[in-house]
Backbone as ProteinMPNN parsed JSONL, in Angstrom:
{"seq_chain_A": "MTAKSRPSQASAKPGGPLIIGLTGGIGSGKTTVSRLFEKLGAAVIDTDIIARQLVDSDSSVLNAIIDTFGNTILTDSGTLDRKKLAQIVFSQKKQRLQLESILHPRIRSEINNQIQAFSLNVSPPAYVIIVIPLLFESGLDEIVHRVLVVISDEKTRIERVRQRDNRDIGEIRSIINTQVSDEKRTSRADDIIKNNGDIKDLELKVRQLHDQYLAFSTATEEKS", "coords_chain_A": {"N_chain_A": [[14.676, 9.061, 68.096], [16.174, 6.828, 65.851], [17.563, 3.684, 65.071], [19.392, 1.858, 62.664], [20.444, -1.351, 61.722], [23.674, -2.117, 60.621], [25.768, -4.286, 60.347], [28.362, -4.683, 59.2], [29.522, -2.241, 59.317], [29.386, -1.469, 61.901], [31.303, -1.05, 63.824], [34.572, 0.333, 64.561], [37.521, 0.004, 62.494], [40.186, -2.14, 63.52], [42.745, -0.535, 65.386], [42.121, 2.08, 64.836], [39.997, 4.985, 65.434], [36.404, 4.857, 65.915], [34.505, 6.009, 63.253], [32.16, 8.407, 62.643], [29.887, 9.551, 60.329], [28.258, 12.493, 60.149], [25.37, 13.862, 58.934], [22.909, 15.817, 57.096], [20.151, 17.868, 55.975], [20.207, 21.405, 55.035], [19.741, 23.54, 57.775], [18.876, 21.553, 59.475], [20.091, 21.123, 61.895], [22.678, 20.164, 62.298], [25.129, 21.292, 63.186], [24.55, 22.048, 65.824], [24.033, 19.527, 66.933], [26.561, 18.313, 66.593], [28.098, 19.879, 68.294], [27.027, 19.192, 70.75], [27.814, 16.527, 70.926], [30.546, 16.998, 71.035], [30.785, 18.269, 73.513], [30.411, 16.086, 75.117], [32.748, 14.781, 74.861], [33.537, 13.768, 72.394], [35.6, 13.705, 69.449], [35.549, 16.147, 66.929], [35.215, 16.815, 63.504], [34.661, 19.285, 61.195], [33.492, 19.737, 58.048], [32.621, 22.04, 56.76], [33.992, 24.036, 58.093], [36.594, 23.287, 57.411], [36.478, 23.776, 54.639], [36.14, 26.58, 54.586], [38.56, 27.372, 55.787], [40.388, 26.431, 53.924], [39.915, 28.086, 51.715], [40.577, 30.528, 52.843], [43.261, 30.246, 53.644], [44.777, 28.934, 51.725], [46.102, 29.914, 48.889], [46.044, 28.791, 46.375], [43.634, 27.477, 46.23], [41.713, 29.558, 46.377], [42.483, 30.931, 44.068], [41.868, 29.018, 42.123], [39.12, 28.977, 42.33], [38.509, 31.604, 41.572], [39.463, 31.548, 38.938], [37.591, 29.86, 37.86], [35.055, 31.034, 38.343], [35.312, 33.749, 38.032], [36.183, 37.262, 38.712], [34.0, 38.469, 39.837], [33.022, 37.209, 42.05], [34.345, 38.143, 44.178], [34.858, 40.295, 47.025], [35.056, 43.891, 47.55], [37.428, 44.169, 48.874], [38.92, 42.086, 48.008], [38.532, 39.554, 49.004], [36.808, 36.359, 49.24], [33.443, 36.467, 48.302], [31.224, 34.882, 49.857], [28.439, 34.614, 49.97], [27.577, 35.521, 47.481], [28.843, 33.657, 45.827], [27.516, 31.371, 46.697], [24.918, 31.877, 45.785], [25.302, 31.581, 43.076], [26.198, 28.879, 42.731], [24.147, 27.378, 43.839], [22.085, 27.815, 42.174], [22.793, 26.906, 39.722], [23.574, 23.906, 38.45], [25.874, 22.949, 37.049], [27.903, 24.776, 37.739], [27.95, 24.348, 40.476], [28.935, 21.737, 40.632], [31.453, 22.196, 39.598], [32.638, 23.756, 41.602], [32.606, 21.899, 43.682], [34.389, 20.031, 42.646], [36.758, 21.331, 42.946], [36.985, 21.697, 45.738], [36.312, 19.253, 47.151], [38.305, 17.072, 46.876], [40.455, 18.186, 48.323], [39.309, 18.621, 50.797], [38.778, 15.993, 51.582], [41.406, 15.053, 51.841], [42.309, 16.623, 54.006], [40.576, 15.754, 56.016], [41.484, 13.109, 56.324], [44.053, 13.664, 57.279], [43.459, 14.843, 59.755], [42.117, 12.769, 61.091], [44.171, 10.91, 61.268], [45.891, 12.34, 62.923], [44.383, 12.42, 65.282], [44.386, 9.691, 65.861], [47.015, 9.264, 66.556], [47.298, 10.479, 68.951], [48.219, 10.507, 72.435], [46.149, 9.819, 74.126], [43.828, 8.752, 72.354], [40.652, 9.691, 70.863], [37.553, 7.957, 71.558], [35.718, 7.877, 69.531], [35.1, 9.567, 66.404], [33.391, 12.339, 65.186], [32.398, 13.327, 62.04], [31.316, 16.088, 60.434], [29.482, 16.296, 57.635], [27.871, 17.831, 55.284], [27.335, 17.18, 52.556], [27.507, 14.352, 52.427], [26.776, 11.93, 51.03], [26.626, 12.859, 48.409], [29.238, 13.599, 47.898], [30.623, 11.259, 48.091], [31.939, 10.66, 50.382], [30.896, 9.021, 52.259], [32.036, 6.561, 52.119], [34.259, 6.511, 53.721], [33.518, 6.394, 56.319], [32.382, 4.658, 59.311], [29.876, 4.504, 60.408], [26.714, 6.032, 59.677], [25.159, 8.951, 60.633], [22.169, 10.596, 60.557], [20.629, 13.726, 60.69], [17.433, 14.959, 60.944], [14.698, 17.183, 60.21], [11.541, 18.884, 60.197], [10.491, 20.593, 57.202], [9.473, 23.222, 57.424], [10.454, 24.098, 59.894], [13.193, 23.948, 59.377], [13.521, 25.881, 57.347], [12.854, 28.214, 58.738], [14.862, 28.288, 60.676], [17.17, 28.675, 59.083], [16.527, 31.071, 57.851], [16.548, 32.879, 59.985], [19.178, 32.548, 60.87], [20.929, 33.038, 58.659], [19.863, 35.143, 57.296], [18.596, 34.801, 54.828], [16.349, 34.81, 51.992], [13.16, 33.142, 51.647], [12.764, 31.872, 49.176], [15.384, 31.478, 48.251], [16.348, 29.752, 50.184], [14.722, 27.501, 49.807], [15.628, 26.817, 47.269], [18.213, 25.942, 47.82], [17.62, 23.715, 49.424], [16.388, 22.118, 47.512], [18.521, 21.352, 45.932], [19.829, 19.504, 47.383], [20.299, 16.116, 48.625], [17.362, 14.237, 49.359], [15.612, 13.912, 52.519], [14.456, 11.427, 52.71], [16.096, 9.79, 51.113], [18.478, 10.099, 52.504], [17.886, 8.973, 55.042], [17.358, 6.382, 54.312], [19.808, 5.318, 53.999], [20.971, 5.485, 56.4], [22.504, 4.662, 59.559], [21.91, 5.566, 62.047], [19.454, 7.826, 63.286], [18.488, 11.077, 64.062], [15.735, 12.871, 65.06], [15.088, 16.162, 64.902], [13.079, 18.067, 66.007], [12.231, 18.973, 68.396], [12.834, 20.501, 71.649], [15.94, 21.788, 73.079], [16.614, 20.193, 75.242], [15.442, 17.747, 74.678], [16.948, 17.112, 72.43], [19.504, 16.904, 73.548], [19.202, 14.607, 75.109], [18.834, 12.626, 73.139], [21.296, 12.753, 71.825], [23.008, 12.014, 73.911], [22.217, 9.345, 74.284], [23.077, 8.181, 71.862], [25.79, 8.728, 72.07], [26.541, 7.063, 74.225], [26.061, 4.636, 72.967], [27.939, 4.672, 70.866], [30.305, 4.693, 72.326], [30.141, 2.157, 73.412], [30.333, 0.56, 71.102], [32.942, 1.238, 70.337], [34.44, 0.289, 72.516], [33.915, -2.452, 72.319], [35.227, -3.03, 69.94], [37.903, -2.507, 70.617], [38.339, -4.548, 72.459], [38.267, -6.768, 70.849], [40.455, -6.463, 69.246]], "CA_chain_A": [[15.911, 8.539, 67.508], [16.021, 5.509, 65.264], [18.832, 3.074, 64.666], [19.299, 0.761, 61.713], [21.612, -2.223, 61.876], [24.549, -2.342, 59.49], [26.835, -4.956, 61.086], [29.692, -4.559, 58.617], [30.059, -0.926, 59.626], [28.953, -1.136, 63.25], [32.415, -0.676, 64.687], [35.754, 0.836, 63.874], [38.549, -0.947, 62.123], [41.212, -2.225, 64.555], [43.83, 0.419, 65.29], [41.651, 3.44, 64.584], [38.747, 5.316, 66.121], [35.123, 4.732, 65.225], [34.257, 7.224, 62.471], [30.732, 8.651, 62.422], [29.578, 10.609, 59.377], [27.042, 13.194, 60.549], [24.867, 14.636, 57.805], [21.529, 16.283, 57.163], [19.91, 19.013, 55.109], [20.407, 22.73, 55.583], [18.794, 23.896, 58.822], [18.424, 20.402, 60.263], [20.677, 21.2, 63.23], [23.913, 19.367, 62.345], [26.152, 21.942, 64.009], [24.132, 21.924, 67.225], [24.244, 18.135, 67.331], [28.001, 18.051, 66.694], [28.598, 20.553, 69.499], [26.6, 18.391, 71.904], [28.742, 15.387, 70.974], [31.852, 17.502, 71.456], [30.701, 18.504, 74.955], [30.489, 14.781, 75.77], [34.103, 14.259, 74.712], [33.838, 13.28, 71.049], [36.386, 14.548, 68.555], [34.676, 16.6, 65.84], [35.786, 17.416, 62.3], [33.568, 19.941, 60.468], [33.974, 19.995, 56.693], [32.356, 23.441, 56.406], [35.128, 24.803, 58.633], [37.741, 22.964, 56.559], [36.314, 24.477, 53.363], [36.424, 28.003, 54.805], [39.988, 27.524, 56.044], [41.1, 26.217, 52.66], [39.777, 29.297, 50.909], [41.253, 31.645, 53.515], [44.692, 30.049, 53.897], [45.457, 28.319, 50.584], [45.86, 30.801, 47.743], [45.767, 28.0, 45.173], [42.205, 27.18, 46.234], [41.004, 30.782, 45.993], [42.784, 31.214, 42.655], [41.11, 28.068, 41.298], [37.721, 29.43, 42.354], [38.448, 32.822, 40.757], [39.626, 31.145, 37.541], [36.363, 29.19, 37.427], [33.846, 31.853, 38.452], [35.597, 35.142, 37.712], [36.411, 38.2, 39.82], [32.737, 38.995, 40.38], [32.698, 36.55, 43.318], [35.187, 38.744, 45.208], [34.427, 41.551, 47.632], [35.9, 45.026, 47.179], [38.734, 44.005, 49.518], [39.614, 40.974, 47.369], [38.228, 38.27, 49.638], [35.689, 35.648, 48.612], [32.081, 36.812, 48.696], [30.62, 33.551, 49.961], [27.009, 34.655, 49.68], [27.43, 35.642, 46.029], [29.217, 32.361, 45.259], [26.436, 30.43, 47.013], [23.796, 32.161, 44.891], [25.639, 31.028, 41.757], [26.298, 27.416, 42.693], [22.883, 26.734, 44.195], [21.105, 28.039, 41.102], [23.295, 26.301, 38.494], [24.196, 22.635, 38.819], [27.21, 22.83, 36.466], [28.819, 25.558, 38.558], [28.064, 23.684, 41.779], [29.835, 20.6, 40.455], [32.798, 22.734, 39.408], [33.146, 24.135, 42.922], [32.849, 20.668, 44.431], [35.591, 19.375, 42.12], [37.898, 22.056, 43.519], [37.067, 21.584, 47.194], [36.147, 17.932, 47.762], [39.553, 16.311, 47.07], [41.251, 18.826, 49.364], [38.616, 18.364, 52.063], [39.029, 14.587, 51.915], [42.791, 14.945, 52.3], [42.411, 17.209, 55.344], [39.889, 14.831, 56.933], [42.413, 12.003, 56.591], [45.128, 14.183, 58.118], [42.964, 15.059, 61.115], [41.853, 11.46, 61.692], [45.477, 10.338, 61.599], [46.402, 13.062, 64.086], [43.633, 11.931, 66.446], [44.813, 8.317, 66.131], [48.359, 9.281, 67.109], [47.268, 11.086, 70.28], [48.5, 9.612, 73.563], [44.822, 9.334, 74.515], [42.969, 9.004, 71.192], [39.217, 9.671, 71.153], [36.869, 6.689, 71.297], [35.093, 8.0, 68.214], [35.221, 10.868, 65.748], [32.237, 12.799, 64.419], [32.735, 14.182, 60.901], [30.118, 16.764, 59.931], [29.622, 16.352, 56.176], [26.552, 18.089, 54.682], [27.209, 16.456, 51.293], [28.134, 13.052, 52.693], [26.526, 10.977, 49.946], [26.923, 13.493, 47.137], [30.692, 13.677, 47.739], [31.214, 9.93, 48.172], [32.697, 10.53, 51.622], [30.312, 7.986, 53.115], [32.866, 5.361, 52.05], [35.35, 6.553, 54.702], [32.978, 6.341, 57.677], [31.905, 3.353, 59.761], [28.439, 4.639, 60.625], [26.116, 7.267, 59.177], [24.144, 9.555, 61.497], [21.416, 11.612, 59.822], [19.771, 14.617, 61.471], [16.32, 15.426, 60.118], [13.754, 18.119, 60.819], [10.531, 19.22, 59.196], [10.957, 21.651, 56.307], [9.095, 24.546, 57.939], [11.413, 24.43, 60.954], [14.497, 24.166, 58.739], [13.499, 27.164, 56.645], [12.861, 29.29, 59.728], [16.205, 28.337, 61.28], [18.122, 29.256, 58.137], [16.137, 32.466, 57.639], [17.025, 33.657, 61.13], [20.629, 32.414, 60.994], [21.678, 33.56, 57.518], [19.148, 36.262, 56.681], [18.28, 34.475, 53.434], [14.908, 34.8, 51.733], [12.615, 31.783, 51.616], [13.005, 31.29, 47.853], [16.781, 31.041, 48.179], [16.486, 28.583, 51.064], [14.098, 26.36, 49.115], [16.509, 26.454, 46.161], [19.294, 25.143, 48.396], [17.03, 22.43, 49.83], [16.099, 21.322, 46.313], [19.76, 20.828, 45.346], [20.384, 18.504, 48.283], [19.647, 14.816, 48.712], [16.174, 14.303, 50.209], [15.696, 13.202, 53.799], [14.086, 10.029, 52.486], [17.292, 9.09, 50.64], [19.465, 10.08, 53.591], [17.508, 8.033, 56.102], [17.406, 5.016, 53.786], [21.204, 4.88, 54.064], [21.469, 5.831, 57.735], [22.561, 3.702, 60.662], [21.275, 6.23, 63.181], [18.675, 8.987, 62.875], [17.988, 11.977, 65.1], [14.676, 13.798, 64.64], [15.366, 17.391, 65.641], [11.946, 18.986, 65.967], [11.879, 19.343, 69.761], [13.671, 21.512, 72.282], [17.338, 21.405, 73.256], [16.693, 19.105, 76.23], [15.127, 16.526, 73.93], [18.092, 16.835, 71.57], [20.6, 16.464, 74.418], [18.93, 13.226, 75.493], [19.084, 11.769, 71.982], [22.74, 12.719, 71.606], [23.582, 11.221, 74.998], [21.948, 7.924, 74.011], [23.978, 7.743, 70.798], [27.145, 8.78, 72.626], [26.747, 5.82, 74.974], [26.091, 3.55, 71.987], [29.213, 4.721, 70.15], [31.331, 4.259, 73.271], [30.043, 0.695, 73.519], [30.901, 0.014, 69.863], [34.38, 1.433, 70.371], [34.984, -0.625, 73.52], [33.832, -3.805, 71.779], [36.277, -3.172, 68.929], [39.185, -2.595, 71.314], [38.448, -5.862, 73.107], [38.489, -7.774, 69.81], [41.74, -6.241, 68.567]], "C_chain_A": [[15.677, 7.123, 67.032], [17.382, 4.968, 64.89], [18.566, 1.956, 63.698], [20.575, -0.051, 61.811], [22.369, -2.339, 60.566], [25.802, -2.99, 60.064], [28.222, -4.746, 60.523], [30.335, -3.228, 58.939], [29.723, -0.521, 61.051], [30.08, -0.668, 64.131], [33.618, -0.263, 63.871], [36.679, -0.291, 63.474], [39.6, -0.985, 63.23], [42.334, -1.207, 64.315], [43.401, 1.844, 65.021], [40.351, 3.704, 65.308], [37.525, 4.999, 65.266], [34.838, 6.061, 64.536], [32.768, 7.328, 62.165], [30.576, 9.796, 61.432], [28.238, 11.23, 59.728], [26.588, 14.076, 59.394], [23.405, 15.004, 58.006], [21.376, 17.502, 56.278], [20.172, 20.328, 55.812], [19.322, 23.038, 56.619], [18.325, 22.743, 59.689], [18.974, 20.416, 61.683], [21.963, 20.406, 63.393], [24.952, 19.97, 63.28], [25.813, 21.834, 65.483], [24.379, 20.523, 67.739], [25.732, 17.849, 67.513], [28.583, 18.701, 67.942], [28.201, 19.804, 70.76], [27.481, 17.153, 72.045], [30.112, 15.835, 71.49], [31.879, 17.752, 72.962], [30.825, 17.199, 75.735], [31.858, 14.125, 75.59], [34.461, 13.715, 73.345], [34.762, 14.246, 70.326], [35.502, 14.904, 67.356], [35.504, 17.223, 64.726], [34.619, 17.989, 61.503], [34.06, 20.325, 59.077], [33.651, 21.41, 56.211], [33.499, 24.327, 56.891], [36.374, 24.551, 57.791], [37.661, 23.741, 55.25], [36.632, 25.959, 53.506], [37.918, 28.239, 55.01], [40.81, 27.341, 54.77], [41.074, 27.48, 51.807], [40.58, 30.445, 51.51], [42.768, 31.491, 53.567], [45.476, 29.479, 52.716], [45.137, 29.133, 49.327], [45.532, 30.023, 46.475], [44.286, 27.657, 45.076], [41.408, 28.4, 45.789], [41.249, 31.106, 44.523], [42.011, 30.29, 41.72], [39.645, 28.479, 41.22], [37.555, 30.672, 41.483], [38.563, 32.479, 39.27], [38.341, 30.539, 36.985], [35.175, 30.139, 37.357], [34.071, 33.331, 38.163], [35.723, 36.029, 38.942], [35.134, 38.729, 40.446], [32.364, 38.336, 41.704], [33.609, 37.044, 44.452], [34.549, 40.007, 45.773], [35.365, 42.664, 47.173], [37.307, 44.901, 47.758], [39.508, 42.811, 48.969], [39.418, 39.627, 48.02], [37.006, 37.641, 48.97], [34.36, 36.117, 49.181], [31.282, 35.509, 48.711], [29.138, 33.546, 49.62], [26.775, 34.735, 48.17], [27.767, 34.318, 45.344], [28.114, 31.337, 45.499], [25.248, 30.632, 46.088], [24.042, 31.57, 43.504], [25.541, 29.509, 41.758], [24.989, 26.725, 43.054], [21.793, 26.979, 43.156], [21.519, 27.357, 39.797], [24.101, 25.05, 38.832], [25.625, 22.518, 38.293], [28.243, 23.558, 37.32], [29.012, 24.929, 39.933], [29.033, 22.506, 41.693], [31.279, 21.059, 40.251], [33.422, 23.114, 40.75], [33.478, 22.898, 43.747], [34.113, 19.966, 43.951], [36.858, 20.054, 42.629], [38.074, 21.716, 44.996], [37.102, 20.151, 47.725], [37.44, 17.125, 47.901], [40.411, 16.872, 48.198], [40.628, 18.591, 50.738], [38.865, 16.936, 52.513], [40.437, 14.4, 52.471], [42.941, 15.488, 53.716], [41.693, 16.362, 56.384], [40.83, 13.694, 57.315], [43.555, 12.445, 57.503], [44.673, 14.327, 59.571], [42.656, 13.742, 61.818], [43.169, 10.809, 62.117], [46.058, 11.013, 62.836], [45.692, 12.613, 65.361], [44.128, 10.545, 66.85], [46.168, 8.258, 66.82], [48.433, 9.938, 68.486], [47.613, 10.051, 71.345], [47.204, 8.996, 74.074], [43.853, 9.617, 73.362], [41.496, 8.948, 71.573], [38.609, 8.316, 70.827], [36.2, 6.715, 69.921], [35.222, 9.424, 67.714], [33.938, 11.148, 64.979], [32.74, 13.681, 63.278], [31.439, 14.77, 60.352], [30.299, 16.984, 58.436], [28.238, 16.575, 55.552], [26.308, 17.287, 53.411], [27.849, 15.073, 51.397], [27.984, 12.098, 51.515], [26.896, 11.566, 48.588], [28.433, 13.492, 46.85], [31.369, 12.316, 47.724], [31.999, 9.7, 49.45], [32.08, 9.522, 52.592], [31.169, 6.723, 53.128], [33.987, 5.36, 53.083], [34.838, 6.459, 56.137], [32.484, 4.935, 58.004], [30.398, 3.349, 60.013], [27.981, 5.99, 60.085], [25.021, 7.709, 60.143], [23.478, 10.685, 60.731], [20.547, 12.406, 60.794], [18.679, 15.13, 60.543], [15.421, 16.356, 60.929], [12.735, 18.483, 59.767], [10.936, 20.489, 58.446], [10.633, 23.046, 56.834], [10.082, 25.005, 59.001], [12.774, 24.739, 60.362], [14.558, 25.534, 58.079], [13.585, 28.316, 57.641], [14.231, 29.413, 60.399], [17.194, 29.04, 60.367], [17.811, 30.732, 57.905], [16.676, 33.348, 58.758], [18.547, 33.66, 61.214], [21.381, 33.172, 59.914], [21.037, 34.767, 56.844], [18.919, 36.04, 55.188], [16.768, 34.541, 53.227], [14.451, 33.356, 51.512], [12.868, 31.105, 50.271], [14.416, 30.753, 47.717], [16.991, 29.787, 49.02], [15.889, 27.348, 50.399], [14.963, 25.892, 47.943], [17.653, 25.584, 46.659], [18.779, 23.761, 48.778], [16.831, 21.524, 48.616], [17.349, 20.764, 45.646], [20.341, 19.681, 46.176], [19.622, 17.186, 48.205], [18.462, 14.919, 49.665], [16.389, 13.55, 51.52], [15.352, 11.729, 53.641], [15.307, 9.22, 52.027], [18.351, 9.018, 51.727], [19.128, 8.994, 54.609], [17.547, 6.585, 55.618], [18.817, 4.441, 53.865], [21.82, 5.134, 55.444], [21.551, 4.615, 58.644], [21.813, 4.253, 61.864], [20.6, 7.503, 62.696], [18.253, 9.781, 64.101], [16.93, 12.879, 64.481], [14.78, 15.041, 65.519], [14.243, 18.402, 65.472], [11.555, 19.487, 67.353], [12.783, 20.429, 70.306], [15.069, 20.958, 72.526], [17.48, 20.259, 74.256], [16.421, 17.76, 75.557], [16.308, 16.123, 73.062], [19.273, 16.32, 72.391], [20.424, 15.002, 74.819], [19.25, 12.265, 74.349], [20.586, 11.647, 71.701], [23.423, 11.872, 72.664], [23.381, 9.725, 74.753], [22.884, 7.389, 72.922], [25.436, 7.762, 71.262], [27.462, 7.49, 73.377], [26.866, 4.624, 74.025], [27.432, 3.508, 71.26], [30.374, 4.316, 71.056], [31.336, 2.74, 73.401], [30.62, 0.024, 72.285], [32.418, 0.086, 69.898], [35.043, 0.475, 71.348], [34.998, -2.059, 73.002], [34.931, -4.049, 70.753], [37.644, -3.316, 69.576], [39.402, -3.969, 71.946], [38.751, -6.957, 72.098], [39.892, -7.675, 69.214], [42.922, -6.67, 69.444]], "O_chain_A": [[15.058, 6.315, 67.724], [18.255, 5.712, 64.443], [17.624, 1.184, 63.877], [21.663, 0.504, 61.966], [21.78, -2.623, 59.524], [26.809, -2.307, 60.25], [29.181, -4.64, 61.287], [31.555, -3.088, 58.849], [29.772, 0.665, 61.377], [29.841, 0.048, 65.103], [33.68, -0.478, 62.661], [36.634, -1.389, 64.03], [39.883, 0.053, 63.828], [42.809, -1.041, 63.192], [44.245, 2.74, 64.982], [39.675, 2.773, 65.747], [37.617, 4.89, 64.044], [34.92, 7.118, 65.161], [32.19, 6.456, 61.516], [31.078, 10.894, 61.671], [27.2, 10.578, 59.621], [27.337, 14.936, 58.931], [22.756, 14.563, 58.955], [22.37, 18.106, 55.874], [20.341, 20.371, 57.03], [18.136, 22.822, 56.371], [17.466, 22.928, 60.551], [18.4, 19.796, 62.578], [22.307, 20.012, 64.508], [25.58, 19.261, 64.067], [26.688, 21.559, 66.304], [24.875, 20.342, 68.851], [26.121, 17.207, 68.489], [29.469, 18.132, 68.58], [28.954, 19.781, 71.733], [27.851, 16.774, 73.157], [30.749, 15.138, 72.279], [32.885, 17.477, 73.617], [31.287, 17.196, 76.876], [32.099, 13.035, 76.11], [35.581, 13.243, 73.147], [34.717, 15.454, 70.557], [34.788, 14.048, 66.833], [36.381, 18.05, 64.973], [33.684, 17.261, 61.169], [34.958, 21.157, 58.95], [34.344, 21.928, 55.336], [33.923, 25.249, 56.193], [37.124, 25.48, 57.491], [38.66, 24.303, 54.8], [37.31, 26.537, 52.656], [38.478, 29.194, 54.472], [41.813, 28.026, 54.571], [42.093, 27.886, 51.248], [41.187, 31.236, 50.787], [43.491, 32.487, 53.538], [46.705, 29.534, 52.706], [44.039, 29.046, 48.779], [44.828, 30.526, 45.599], [43.74, 27.556, 43.977], [40.532, 28.296, 44.931], [40.329, 31.509, 43.813], [41.553, 30.712, 40.658], [39.007, 28.346, 40.176], [36.579, 30.786, 40.741], [37.851, 33.045, 38.441], [38.035, 30.681, 35.801], [34.375, 30.067, 36.423], [33.107, 34.09, 38.061], [35.418, 35.615, 40.06], [35.185, 39.377, 41.492], [31.491, 38.835, 42.415], [33.649, 36.457, 45.533], [33.796, 40.698, 45.087], [36.352, 42.406, 46.485], [38.262, 45.452, 47.21], [40.626, 42.543, 49.409], [40.065, 38.652, 47.637], [36.272, 38.302, 48.236], [34.176, 36.157, 50.397], [30.733, 35.094, 47.689], [28.636, 32.581, 49.044], [25.871, 34.084, 47.645], [27.084, 33.899, 44.409], [27.806, 30.531, 44.621], [24.633, 29.66, 45.651], [23.111, 31.115, 42.84], [24.885, 28.921, 40.899], [24.746, 25.6, 42.618], [20.702, 26.415, 43.25], [20.713, 27.236, 38.874], [25.176, 25.132, 39.426], [26.504, 22.039, 39.009], [29.321, 23.03, 37.591], [30.109, 24.97, 40.491], [29.857, 22.309, 42.587], [32.215, 20.386, 40.683], [34.592, 22.827, 41.002], [34.503, 22.852, 44.427], [34.834, 19.371, 44.752], [37.909, 19.421, 42.73], [39.192, 21.474, 45.45], [37.851, 19.863, 48.659], [37.663, 16.536, 48.959], [41.028, 16.113, 48.945], [41.338, 18.386, 51.723], [39.134, 16.69, 53.689], [40.638, 13.68, 53.449], [43.626, 14.883, 54.54], [42.156, 16.262, 57.52], [40.958, 13.355, 58.492], [43.977, 11.7, 58.388], [45.404, 13.98, 60.499], [42.908, 13.61, 63.016], [43.261, 10.229, 63.199], [46.644, 10.353, 63.695], [46.328, 12.445, 66.402], [44.272, 10.255, 68.037], [46.449, 7.327, 67.574], [49.49, 9.956, 69.116], [47.335, 8.863, 71.179], [47.155, 7.813, 74.411], [43.135, 10.617, 73.391], [41.126, 8.235, 72.506], [39.082, 7.609, 69.937], [36.13, 5.694, 69.236], [35.425, 10.36, 68.487], [33.459, 10.307, 64.219], [33.43, 14.672, 63.519], [30.573, 14.042, 59.866], [31.157, 17.76, 58.013], [27.509, 15.611, 55.315], [25.211, 16.77, 53.202], [28.641, 14.683, 50.54], [28.97, 11.522, 51.054], [27.415, 10.864, 47.721], [28.849, 13.396, 45.696], [32.549, 12.212, 47.388], [32.654, 8.668, 49.599], [32.671, 9.208, 53.625], [31.049, 5.902, 54.038], [34.61, 4.323, 53.309], [35.634, 6.446, 57.075], [32.205, 4.132, 57.114], [29.731, 2.326, 59.854], [28.745, 6.954, 60.04], [24.088, 6.962, 60.437], [24.145, 11.628, 60.304], [19.826, 11.836, 61.613], [18.969, 15.675, 59.478], [15.395, 16.314, 62.159], [13.02, 18.404, 58.571], [11.635, 21.347, 58.986], [11.447, 23.959, 56.698], [10.499, 26.163, 59.01], [13.44, 25.682, 60.788], [15.538, 26.262, 58.236], [14.308, 29.285, 57.411], [14.701, 30.521, 60.657], [17.962, 29.894, 60.81], [18.723, 31.549, 57.777], [17.199, 34.433, 58.505], [19.144, 34.67, 61.59], [22.354, 33.869, 60.203], [21.612, 35.345, 55.922], [19.032, 36.967, 54.386], [15.998, 34.351, 54.168], [15.258, 32.471, 51.228], [13.152, 29.909, 50.221], [14.624, 29.69, 47.132], [17.716, 28.874, 48.623], [16.486, 26.272, 50.428], [15.021, 24.696, 47.658], [18.026, 24.606, 46.009], [19.423, 22.752, 48.49], [17.073, 20.319, 48.681], [17.261, 19.806, 44.878], [21.239, 18.973, 45.72], [18.468, 17.138, 47.782], [18.546, 15.615, 50.677], [17.241, 12.667, 51.612], [15.892, 10.88, 54.351], [15.526, 8.102, 52.494], [19.041, 8.008, 51.865], [19.986, 8.196, 54.987], [17.746, 5.667, 56.413], [19.002, 3.226, 53.805], [23.031, 5.014, 55.628], [20.775, 3.667, 58.517], [21.167, 3.512, 62.605], [21.107, 8.182, 61.803], [17.725, 9.222, 65.062], [17.192, 13.569, 63.496], [14.584, 14.973, 66.732], [14.43, 19.459, 64.87], [10.66, 20.322, 67.485], [13.413, 21.177, 69.558], [15.349, 19.8, 72.218], [18.385, 19.437, 74.12], [17.09, 16.766, 75.837], [16.638, 14.941, 72.963], [19.966, 15.395, 71.966], [21.395, 14.247, 74.861], [19.863, 11.219, 74.562], [21.079, 10.566, 71.38], [24.323, 11.093, 72.348], [24.29, 8.93, 74.994], [23.418, 6.286, 73.04], [26.221, 6.895, 70.879], [28.525, 6.899, 73.188], [27.667, 3.717, 74.25], [27.998, 2.433, 71.06], [31.318, 3.668, 70.605], [32.393, 2.115, 73.488], [31.325, -0.978, 72.402], [33.104, -0.871, 69.538], [36.092, -0.093, 71.045], [35.963, -2.794, 73.214], [35.503, -5.137, 70.696], [38.454, -4.138, 69.151], [40.519, -4.484, 71.961], [39.402, -7.95, 72.423], [40.449, -8.665, 68.741], [44.074, -6.553, 69.028]]}, "name": "protein", "num_of_chains": 1, "seq": "MTAKSRPSQASAKPGGPLIIGLTGGIGSGKTTVSRLFEKLGAAVIDTDIIARQLVDSDSSVLNAIIDTFGNTILTDSGTLDRKKLAQIVFSQKKQRLQLESILHPRIRSEINNQIQAFSLNVSPPAYVIIVIPLLFESGLDEIVHRVLVVISDEKTRIERVRQRDNRDIGEIRSIINTQVSDEKRTSRADDIIKNNGDIKDLELKVRQLHDQYLAFSTATEEKS"}
């Protein structure tokens, strides 16, 4: 684990929780890391879950996607065929940007709603982890106080995704190539977790950052 100093964003703004933007490439282990933070008591917002819920519960979102990509991205039962849509957007940049223009503003709004709800809790969390795969691409890095990047070697990432999603290697590499490189992510990171070891190693790294974030949050409360 590596930490980079960014004093202006080291702690939360007075009156709100410390906001950590957790990002990393496909297969890096973001979800596993977020779940470990959650077990330690952190509040977690996952933008992938928000995106799925938007499509499932907001007909205007699904209709906008259908208007953009056509009925071919639907299953026989009329629901979104996510794998087919992914094949389109990860092979064609224009279509990917169109999908992002539909989802990102709505995702940002829901993130703000959830952060506000956490802040209004009788016992608000010391810090909030927001899992944002496209943190820099979406511009959502501007709403967080610290950036945590999870990295892993490409061979490990490909194998994780292959086993998890049953995708072929060519498709996985295509997705990797559309994403910001680890070099660019880490150059803008405050904290970095290298996730090439076993779960015990990962738990230790998460615990160390958890303690660090608690200390940042406590320092902010004392100043306010």
